[in-house]
N, C-alpha and C positions, 0 to 999 in steps of 0.2 A: 520281547513280550509276545506270548502266544495269542493269536487272534481268536476271539470268541465266535463260534459258528452258530448258524441259525438253528440247528437241531438242539444245541444246548440252551439257547434262549427259549425255544418252544417247550422243551422239557420243564424248565423252571416255571414258565407261565402256566403250564397244565397242572403242575403240582399246586401252585397257588390257587388255581381255579377250583380244584378239588377241595382244598381246605376252606376256601371262601364259601362254596356252595354247601358244604357239610355243616358249617358252624353258624352261618347267618340265620337269624338276625342278631346274634350275639346277646340274647336276653338271658344273662346269667341269673340263676336262682338256686339257692341252696335249701329250699324247702323240701321236707321229706315227702316221699311218695306215699299217699295213704293206702294204696293197694299195690305193694311191690310184687313183681313177677319173679318166678324162679330165675336164677342167674348162673352164669358160668364165667369164671375169671373176671367177675365184677360187671359183666354185661348181661342185660336181661335176655332170656330165651323167648323172644316174641315169635308169634306165628307169622309166616311170610308166604305170599302167593307167588305164582309163576311170573307175573309182571314185575314184581319187586326183585325177584331173583335175576331175571334177565337184565333189568335196568342196572342193578349193582354190578353185574358182571361186565356189561358193556361200558360202564363208567370207568372201570380200571383197566380195560384192555389197552387203550392208548398209552397208559402209563407203562405197561410192559414193553410195548413197541419203542416208545421214546427213550425209556431207561436203558434198554439194550443198545440202541444206537448211540446214546450219550456215552456209555462206558466204552464202546468200541472206539469212539473218537479219543478217549483217554488211554487207549492201548490195552484195555482189559477185555479179554475174549474168552470163549469157551465156557466151561462149567462155572468158573469164578464169576463171570458176567451174570449168568442166570441166578446164582445163589445171592449175589449182592442185590439184584433188582427185586427178587421175591422177598428177601429179608427186609428190604426197605418198605415194600408194600405191607408186610405183616405189621411192622412197627407203626406205619402211618395209619393204616386202617384201624388198628386197635387204639391208637392215641386219639384219633378223631371220634371214634364211637364212644370212648371214655369221656371225652370232652362234652359229648352230647348229653351225658347224664346230668350235667349241671345247667343245661339250657332248658328254659321253660317250655318252648314251643317245638322242641325236637325230641325224638324218641330213639334212644340208643337200642341197638339190637346186635347180639352176637352172630346170628345168621347173616346179617348184612356184612359184617367184617369178613366172614368166611367167603361170601360171594365176591367181595372185593379182591381177596387174595386169589381166588380161582380165576377171576378176570385178568389179573396181572400175569398169572402162569400161562394163560392162553395167549396173551400178547407176547410173552417171551417166546413161546413155542412158534408163533407165527414168524418171529424175527430170526430164528436160528437158521444159519446157512445150511443148505442141502437137506432141509427138512421137507416134509411132504408139501408144505405150503410154498416155500421159496424154491425148492428143488424140482417140484413136479407141477403143482397146480399153477403157479405164476407163469412159468414158461409156456404151459399149455394154454393159459388164458391169453398170453401175448400172441401165440400162434393163431388162435381163433380170431383175435382182433385184427391181425394182419390179413387173415384169409377172408373173414366175413364180419366186418365190424358191426353191421346193422343187426345181425343175429345176436351178438353179445349185448348190444344196447337194448334190443327188444326184451331179452331175458331179464336184464336189470330193471327195465320199466315194469315188467310183470310183478317183480318182487316189490317194487315201490308201490304199485297199486294195491297189492295185497296188504302190505303193512299200513298204508294210509286208510284203507277201508275198514280194517279189523282192529286197529290200535285202540286201546293199549294192550290188546291181546290177552285180556283176562278171560281165558277160555273156561268153559264149564261143560261137563257131560252129565250133570245131574238132571235127571228126567223131569223132576218137578220144576226146576228153574227154567229149563228149556220150554216146558209147556206154558209156564207163566209168561215168558217172553213172547211165545207165539200168540197167546191170547191178547197181549197188549200191543201186538204189531199193527202198524198202519197198512192195511191191505187194500185200501182205496187210494189211488194216486192223489197226491197233494192234500191228503187228510191232515197230516201233521202241519203243513203250511197253513191250512185254514184254521186249525186249532190255535196256532200261535197268533195268527192275524186277529182272531176274535178276542184273544186275551190282550193283545197289544192295543187294539182300537176300542174294544168294548169297555175294558177297565182302565185304559190309559196307563198301561204299565210300561215304564221307560225301558226296563231290562228286557221285556218281551219284544220291544221294537228292535233292539240290538240283535237279539236271538233270531228274529224273523229275517233280518237282512243277512245275517251270517248264514242262515239256512239257505237262502236264495243263492248266495255266492258259493255255497257248497255244491249246489246243483250245477252251477256254471262250471266249477272246477271238475266235476264228474264228466261233463261233456268234453272239456278240453283234454283231460287225461286219457280218456278212452279214444278220443280223436287221434291223439298221438300214437297210442298203441296200434290202432288200425293202420295208420300210415307206415309205421315201422314194420308191421307184419307183411304188408303189401310189398314194400321195398325189398324185404328179405326173400319173399317168394319169387319176385322178379329176378333177383340175383341167382336163384336156383333154377332159372330158365322156365318158370311157369309163364303162361301167357297172361296178359293184363286182365282179361275178363275173369279168368279163373282166380287169379290172385285177389282181385277186388271182391268177388263173392265169398271166397273161403275166409279171407282175412276179416272182412266185415262181419261175417257170421261168427267167427271165433271170438272177436272182440265183444259182440253182443252176448254170447253165451257166457263168456268170462265175467261180464258185468252182472248177469243173472246169478251166477254161482257166488260171487262176492256178496250180493245182497242176501241170498239165502243163508250163507254161512254166518251172517250177523246174529242168527238165533242162538248160536253157540258162544257168543261173546256177551258178557253180562252188561257192560256199559255202552254197547252199541245197539240202538233200537232197530228193529226190522222195519224198513220203510220201502214200500213197493215203488215209490217215486224214483228211487235210485236206479231201479231196473230201467225205467224209461229214459232217464238222463244218460246213463251209461250206454244203453243201447243206441240212443240218438247220437252220442259221440262216435261210436263205432261205425254207424252208417254214414255220418258226415265225413269221417276220415276216409272211407272208401271212395266216396264221390269226389272229395277234394283231390285225392291222389289221381283219380281219372281225369280231372280237369287239369292238374299240373302236368300230367304226361303229354298233354297237347301243347304245352308251352315250351320254352327254351330249356327248362329243367328236365324235360323228358325226351327231347329229341336227340337222336344219336348224331345227327349232322350239325348240331348247334356249334357255333364258334365259341372259343374260350371266353372272349370278351362278353359275348351275349350271355353265356352261362354265369359269368361273374356278376353282371348287372342284375340278372334275374334272382340270383342268390342274395345279393345285397338288398334288393327290394323285399324279398321274403323275410330276411332277418330284421330289417327295419320295421316291417309291419308286425312281426312277432314281438319286438321290443315295445312298440306302442301298446299292444294288447296287454303285455305283462305289466307295464307301468299303470295302465288303466285299472287292471285287476287289483294291484297292490293299493292304489289310491282308494278304490271302493272298499277294500278290507279295512283300511285305516280310518275312513271317514264315515262309514255307515253308523247310524241310520240317516245321515244327511239332513238333520234337523237342528240348525244352529239356534241356540238360545242362551242368553246371558243369565237366566235364572239358575241359581245354584253355582255361579261362577266361583264364589269364594270357597265353597266346599270342594269344588273340583281342584282348585289350586292347592288347597291344603292337603288333598289326598294324592298328590303327585308322588309316584314311586321314584324317589331319588336314589335309593339304594338298589343297585343292579340285582336282579333275580329275587327281590324281596317277595314278589307275588308267588313265586314257586315254593316258598318256605312252607306254606300251609297246605300245599297240594301234595298228593301222593307222587312219588318219584316217577312212575310210569306216565301219569297225566302231565307232569311238568315236562318230561322229555318229549312227549307227544306234541305239546303246544310249541315247544322250542323247535322241534323238527318241522312242523307246519310253517312256522314263520321263516325259518332258515331256508326252506325249499323255495319259497317265493323269490328271495333275493339271490339264492344260488342260480335259479333258472334265469333271472334277469342278467346276472353277471356272466353266465355262460353264453347267452345270446350276444352280449356286447363283446366278449372275448372272441367269439367266432366272427363277428362283424369286423373287428380289428384285423384278424388274420386273413379274411377274404379280401379285405381292402389292401392287403400287402403290408400292413404295419405290424411290428412286433409288440407283444404284450410284455412290457417291462414292469419292474417293481414300482417305479414312479407312476405309471399309468394306473396300476391297481390301487395305490394309495390315494391318488387323486379321485378315482371313481368311488372309493370307499368314503372319502370325505364328502363328496357331493351327495351321496345317498344318505349318509348320516345327517347332513344338513336338511335334506328334503324330509326325512323321517322326523327330524326334530320339529320342523314346521307343522307336519300333520299331527304330531303328538301335542303340540301347543293348541292346535285347532280342536283337539278332543276335549279341551277344557270347556268348550261351548257346545259339546254334544252330550245328550242325556245318557247316563249309565256307562260312560267311557272314562277310563282312568289313564292319564298319560304315564308312560313308563320309560325309564332310562334303559331297561333291558332291551326294548324293541329297537332303540337307536343303536346299541352295540351290535345286536344281531344283524341289523341292516348293513352296517359298515363292514363287518367281518364277512357276512354272506356275499355281498356284492364283490368284494375283492377276491374271495376264494372262487367265486363263480367265474370271474375273468380268467384266472389261472387254469381252471378246469376246461373252459372253452378253448383256450390256446393249446392245452395238452391234447384235447380231443382232436383238434384240427391237425396238429403235427402227427399224431399217431395214425389217424385215418388217411392222411395224405400218403402214408407209406404203403398202404394196401393196394392191391392190384385192382380192386373194385372200389372206386373212390366214393366217399360220402360227402365231401365238401370240395369247393373249388380251391385248387392250389396252383397258382400260375397257369400253366397250360393243361392242367389235369381236369378231371371231370367230377360230377357229383352224383349222389343218390344212387349208388350201385348201378349206374348205367355204363356198360362196358364200351369204351371208345379206344381205338388204337392210340397208344402213347408214342411220342416221337422216338426214333431210333437213337439211343445214346451214342452209337458209334458213327452216326452220320455227321459230316462236317456242318457246322452252323454257318449262317450267312456271313458273320463277321470273320470266321476262319477262312472261308473261301475268298473274301476280299483281301485278307492278309496274304494269301498265297499268290494272288494276282499282282499285288504291289511289292512283294518281297523281291529284292534284288539277289542275283546269283552271287554266291560267295567265291571270292577270288583266292586262289591258292598262291 
């Protein structure tokens, strides 16, 4: 009997996830639409914007990748592989969009089905052997990671910051809309915070209390994200042989200017308000990152003559401190606004979201993806730190470890979701528990993979046995030199008698 592989299981789960997310909450209704839209092949021709187009394409790209890998395991390759995967995507997208026509809370759309097929074709193209992606870009990226891993990580971090600041990317170049956004901008620092505080405490609005705390935590995350950007830029410049003072000033300034640019670009995004406070918080993160790196360079993590054990201990302390900060941040996100009250407990229990992703049903797809990305990133970051701590401590990250960590964080998140029944304007959700478990386990695998990949580079980023960290170049031991145990064997080895 042939053994089922993990890629086949993952493909099946992703297909079920697409069907579940497209059809929930399964509220079937055969009532006629009083104002039907023009249709093509039985699907309405709805207007769609750039965020919806991008979201529908990205949703089906993994299906193209997984489907191609699935058929290869079955011995189907070449053009036949691509035709089968794209044909399956056409049938699936059309069937699911047709099913949405009888769902009361869902809107079927022919352009959505077209975008789904385009996303599958892109996924298939990325998976084709010897294509531009797999034949040229992937090897080039691997070479860059081996040569200068911090530069690659800094580039990825810049993209993450841009998407996080401007999501859901509903861009507009309409002058009237841009001018309206500029007039409504908060050009005085903390003006938006003060307005929410007046609304929350003046009118005793429970939802405003939650929004106020979430805004405060957004400011905190701004500081942290640009702190990390500044640190990565400095480490990269030091690897390029810039002196520490120049790297600190240039990288700190670049991080501050990038934060200002992201804040100003918000005027071109319809759903992102322009708030000058973000300039201050992002700039503060860039400056703090520069000074923190200057402080770290004086410790074991920055000294060229540091012993491997000393480096390992310093890195372990750094990772443990980062894990504590990540746990505290996740806890604050889950438990804000920190005002326990049994009033309305019965309504809160009745409103628990037992059906996963039910809250995303009534949201636009870009906003739903944005919320899921924000929540996933917190647990991915925590899992990555834990995975790195495992590898720095000399332990392997195995599947059992990932499953145990996922179960622990699913249990912790369950406890915080139950506590939300006692918090005003908070709704416990099964979706958050699932995201916590999957994100934590995936993050551990990412952390282990990053460690193993970076440990192969000549300028090390993490501690690996007797190797060094953070792009500080230290002579590695000569692989041809005899080890101490080999020399002992030579001394004790008896001559062979003929």
